[in-house]
C-alpha positions in Angstrom: -125.8 52.5 68.1 -124.3 53.7 64.9 -124.8 50.8 62.5 -123.8 50.9 58.9 -124.7 48.0 56.6 -123.8 47.7 53.8 -101.4 77.9 51.5 -98.0 78.7 52.5 -96.7 77.2 55.7 -95.8 79.7 58.5 -92.2 80.6 58.5 -90.1 79.2 61.4 -89.0 82.7 62.0 -92.6 84.0 62.7 -93.5 85.1 66.2 -95.8 82.6 67.9 -99.1 84.1 68.9 -101.0 83.3 72.1 -104.7 83.1 72.4 -105.4 85.0 75.7 -107.1 82.8 78.2 -107.3 80.1 75.5 -107.3 77.3 78.0 -109.7 78.9 80.5 -113.4 78.6 80.5 -115.5 81.5 79.3 -117.2 83.2 82.3 -120.9 82.8 82.4 -121.4 86.6 82.5 -119.6 87.0 79.2 -120.9 83.8 77.7 -121.6 83.8 74.0 -124.7 82.1 72.6 -122.9 81.6 69.4 -120.4 78.7 69.1 -118.2 77.3 66.3 -117.0 73.8 65.5 -114.2 73.5 63.0 -113.0 70.7 60.9 -109.2 70.6 60.5 -108.1 69.0 57.2 -109.2 71.2 54.3 -110.4 74.0 56.6 -107.6 75.0 59.0 -104.8 73.0 57.3 -104.0 71.3 54.0 -101.6 68.5 54.7 -98.7 69.9 56.6 -99.5 73.6 55.8 -101.8 76.1 57.4 -104.6 77.6 55.3 -103.7 81.3 54.9 -105.4 83.4 57.5 -106.4 80.5 59.7 -104.5 81.6 62.8 -106.0 85.1 62.5 -109.5 83.7 62.1 -109.1 81.8 65.3 -107.8 84.8 67.1 -110.8 86.8 65.9 -113.1 84.2 67.5 -111.1 84.4 70.8 -111.3 88.2 70.7 -115.1 88.1 70.5 -115.2 85.4 73.2 -116.9 82.9 70.9 -116.2 79.3 72.0 -114.8 77.0 69.4 -113.6 73.4 69.3 -112.1 71.2 66.6 -113.9 68.1 65.3 -112.1 66.1 62.7 -112.5 62.7 61.1 -108.7 62.5 61.3 -106.9 60.9 64.1 -104.2 58.3 64.6 -102.6 60.2 67.4 -103.7 61.2 70.9 -105.8 64.4 71.4 -102.9 66.0 73.2 -100.5 65.3 70.3 -103.1 66.5 67.7 -103.4 69.8 69.7 -99.7 70.2 69.8 -99.4 69.5 66.0 -102.0 72.2 65.3 -100.4 74.8 67.5 -97.1 74.1 65.6 -98.7 74.4 62.2 -100.5 77.6 63.0 -97.7 79.2 64.9 -99.9 79.7 68.0 -100.1 78.6 71.6 -103.1 77.9 73.7 -105.0 75.1 71.8 -105.2 72.1 74.2 -106.6 68.6 74.1 -109.9 69.8 75.7 -110.7 71.4 72.3 -110.0 68.3 70.3 -112.6 65.7 69.1 -110.9 63.1 66.9 -112.7 60.4 64.9 -111.8 57.8 67.5 -112.4 59.8 70.7 -115.8 58.0 71.1 -113.8 54.8 71.4 -112.7 55.9 74.9 -115.7 54.3 76.8 -115.1 51.0 74.9 -112.0 50.4 77.0 -114.2 49.7 80.0 -116.7 47.6 78.0 -114.0 45.4 76.6 -111.7 45.4 79.7 -111.8 41.7 80.2 -112.1 40.8 76.5 -109.6 40.5 73.7 -109.8 43.1 70.9 -107.8 43.7 67.7 -106.6 47.2 67.2 -106.3 48.4 63.6 -104.5 51.6 62.6 -101.3 53.4 62.2 -98.0 53.4 64.2 -99.5 55.5 67.1 -102.7 53.5 67.5 -101.3 51.5 70.4 -100.5 54.7 72.2 -103.9 56.2 71.6 -105.7 53.0 72.8 -103.5 52.9 75.9 -104.4 56.5 76.6 -108.1 55.5 76.5 -107.5 52.7 79.0 -107.1 49.6 76.8 -104.8 46.9 78.0 -102.5 47.2 75.0 -100.2 44.3 74.2 -102.2 41.8 76.3 -106.0 41.9 75.9 -105.8 44.6 73.2 -103.5 43.4 70.4 -102.4 44.5 67.0 -102.2 42.5 63.8 -98.4 42.9 63.9 -98.3 41.2 67.3 -100.2 38.2 65.8 -98.0 38.0 62.8 -94.9 38.2 65.0 -96.1 35.1 66.8 -97.5 33.3 63.7 -95.5 34.5 60.6 -97.3 32.1 58.3 -100.5 34.1 58.8 -98.9 36.9 56.6 -95.7 35.6 54.9 -94.6 39.0 53.7 -92.4 41.7 55.2 -94.2 43.8 57.9 -93.4 46.9 59.9 -91.2 46.2 62.9 -93.4 45.6 66.0 -92.0 46.5 69.4 -94.9 44.9 71.2 -94.6 41.3 72.4 -95.9 38.5 70.1 -99.3 37.1 70.8 -100.3 33.5 69.8 -104.0 33.8 69.3 -104.1 30.1 68.3 -102.9 28.9 71.7 -105.3 26.6 73.5 -105.8 29.0 76.3 -106.0 32.1 74.2 -109.2 34.1 74.6 -111.2 34.7 71.5 -111.0 38.1 69.8 -114.4 39.7 70.3 -114.1 43.0 68.5 -112.0 44.7 65.8 -111.5 48.4 66.4 -110.4 50.5 63.4 -108.9 53.5 65.0 -107.4 54.9 61.8 -106.7 53.7 58.3 -103.9 51.1 58.6 -100.3 51.7 57.7 -100.3 48.3 55.9 -103.6 47.9 53.9 -102.4 44.7 52.3 -101.9 42.9 55.6 -105.3 44.0 56.9 -107.3 43.6 53.7 -105.8 40.4 52.5 -106.8 39.0 55.9 -110.4 39.1 54.8 -109.7 37.2 51.6 -107.5 34.4 52.9 -108.7 32.2 55.7 -105.1 32.3 57.0 -105.0 36.1 57.3 -105.5 38.1 60.5 -108.7 40.2 60.2 -110.7 37.7 58.2 -109.8 35.1 60.8 -111.0 37.3 63.6 -114.3 38.1 62.0 -114.9 34.5 60.9 -113.9 33.1 64.3 -112.8 29.6 65.1 -109.5 28.1 66.0 -107.0 28.0 64.4 -108.0 31.5 63.2 -109.9 31.4 59.9 -111.8 28.1 60.5 -114.8 30.2 61.3 -118.4 29.2 61.8 -121.3 29.0 59.3 -125.0 29.9 59.5 -128.0 27.8 58.6 -127.5 28.7 54.9 -123.9 27.5 54.9 -122.4 31.0 54.6 -119.8 32.6 56.9 -121.0 34.3 60.0 -119.5 37.4 61.5 -118.2 36.4 64.9 -116.6 39.6 66.1 -117.9 43.2 66.4 -116.4 45.6 63.9 -116.0 49.2 64.8 -114.8 52.0 62.6 -114.0 55.5 63.7 -114.2 57.4 60.4 -116.6 56.9 57.5 -114.8 59.4 55.2 -114.2 57.8 51.8 -112.0 60.8 50.8 -110.1 63.5 52.7 -108.1 66.5 51.8 -104.3 66.2 52.4 -101.6 68.3 50.9 -102.0 66.8 47.4 -104.5 68.8 45.2 -106.8 65.8 44.7 -108.4 64.2 47.9 -106.9 61.0 49.2 -108.7 57.8 50.2 -109.7 57.6 53.9 -110.8 55.0 56.4 -114.2 54.8 54.7 -112.5 53.5 51.6 -110.7 50.9 53.7 -114.0 49.7 55.2 -115.5 49.6 51.7 -112.6 47.4 50.6 -113.2 45.2 53.6 -116.9 44.8 52.7 -116.1 44.0 49.1 -113.5 41.4 50.0 -115.7 39.7 52.6 -118.8 39.4 50.3 -117.6 37.0 47.5 -117.1 34.2 49.9 -120.9 33.9 50.4 -120.8 35.8 53.7 -123.5 38.2 54.7 -122.5 41.9 54.6 -120.4 43.0 57.6 -122.2 44.9 60.3 -120.1 47.9 61.1 -120.5 50.2 64.1 -119.4 53.6 63.0 -118.7 56.9 64.7 -117.1 60.1 63.3 -118.9 62.7 61.2 -121.7 62.7 60.0 -123.0 60.5 62.9 -125.0 62.1 65.6 -122.7 60.8 68.4 -119.9 63.0 67.1 -122.0 66.2 67.0 -123.4 65.4 70.5 -119.8 65.1 71.8 -118.8 68.4 70.2 -121.7 70.2 71.8 -120.7 68.7 75.1 -117.2 70.1 74.7 -118.6 73.5 73.8 -120.9 73.5 76.8 -118.0 72.7 79.1 -116.0 75.6 77.5 -118.8 78.1 77.6 -120.2 76.9 81.0 -123.7 76.8 79.5 -125.7 74.9 76.8 -128.0 77.7 75.8 -126.7 78.2 72.2 -128.7 80.1 69.6 -126.3 79.0 66.9 -123.6 76.4 66.5 -121.8 76.8 63.2 -120.1 73.8 61.7 -117.3 74.9 59.3 -116.2 72.1 57.1 -115.0 71.1 53.6 -116.7 67.8 53.2 -120.4 67.9 52.3 -121.0 64.2 53.1 -119.4 64.5 56.6 -119.5 68.1 57.9 -122.6 69.4 56.1 -124.7 66.3 56.3 -123.9 65.9 60.0 -124.7 69.5 60.9 -127.9 69.5 58.8 -129.1 66.3 60.4 -128.3 67.6 63.9 -131.0 70.4 63.4 -131.2 73.5 65.5 -129.1 75.2 66.7 -126.6 73.8 64.2 -125.9 75.5 60.9 -123.5 74.2 58.2 -120.9 76.4 56.5 -119.0 74.8 53.6 -115.6 76.2 52.6 -113.9 75.6 49.3 -110.3 74.9 50.5 -110.6 71.1 50.8 -112.8 68.3 49.4 -115.4 70.7 48.1 -113.9 73.2 45.6 -117.1 74.4 43.8 -116.7 78.0 44.6 -118.9 80.5 46.6 -121.5 80.7 43.9 -122.3 77.0 44.1 -123.4 74.4 46.6 -123.3 70.6 46.9 -126.3 69.0 45.3 -126.6 66.0 47.6 -125.8 67.8 50.9 -126.3 71.5 50.4 -124.8 73.7 53.1 -126.6 76.5 54.9 -123.9 78.8 53.6 -120.9 78.5 51.3 -117.7 80.6 51.9 -114.4 80.7 50.1 -112.3 79.9 53.1 -112.1 79.9 56.9 -111.3 83.6 57.4 -114.4 84.5 55.2 -116.5 82.1 57.2 -115.5 83.5 60.5 -116.1 87.1 59.4 -119.6 86.1 58.2 -120.3 84.5 61.6 -119.1 87.6 63.4 -121.4 89.8 61.3 -124.4 87.6 61.9 -123.6 87.4 65.6 -123.8 91.2 65.8 
């Protein structure tokens, strides 16, 4: 599948704007053959603030009946909650979950695949809620590291975040083996998850190495450790643009740490199944959302507006026609309009989202 080896916030006194018909499909008779996919962090928002002019830019797209959806390598919450957060930041109504494609949205079908199997959920405080909304049996067959530590404190003998889910003794004689680790989002506690790879008595390493008690593991013919559980990651971004001027480490950095800490023990590199941008699965899913919104799939142009060359630009360029990449300078990339990324050059570079939207409208005639 997707294998990888190896800036002023709107005042609270402002009047909320409504996108007319924002939740309705675009009638076939008025269907636009131009569509837009927008990254969120570094394009529409920077941390907890809206990029100046972002709400007006979206209104302009609505006014011209150009369908648009949001595709972000962020997540950690449900699609519904993310839509509500964005509406609040922008001071608008009418953006719903049907327009949201988060990094872990492609995990939804995995709930059926692993229905009768135990999996480990890795992420932030809302990960259990997200997994449950996808259909995972959270707290029972889908467990968190905190649940395991709650049952077996010696696995991680340091303070951990309070866990409201029941303890799960994965070392019990009748406990099913953990067959997959699903990284929904970067963890709230990197130390607990990463140290698990280094110490045979830690959680994630134990899961990946297999065996009972956890961490005993199995070995291959060459005497090295063997990966016994599937490892899925929803976001390859090494960096992302938050409110701080310098980009922050993302889930991709966490996976790199995981690889680095697994390797010194003579183990083969972890095989990681990845989704999120720039992988094709994410762009295919975005086009499907656009087709549902526009009630057709006959697009002449789909513009991907993003701030991260390695994710947004690379993904759109790889997707080919009708995709076109537009790089803005309000996030990870800050080279300016007169420049372009050397490794992943965009089809067009604009200063910000409002400028990008105006260029699209001019080109769309």
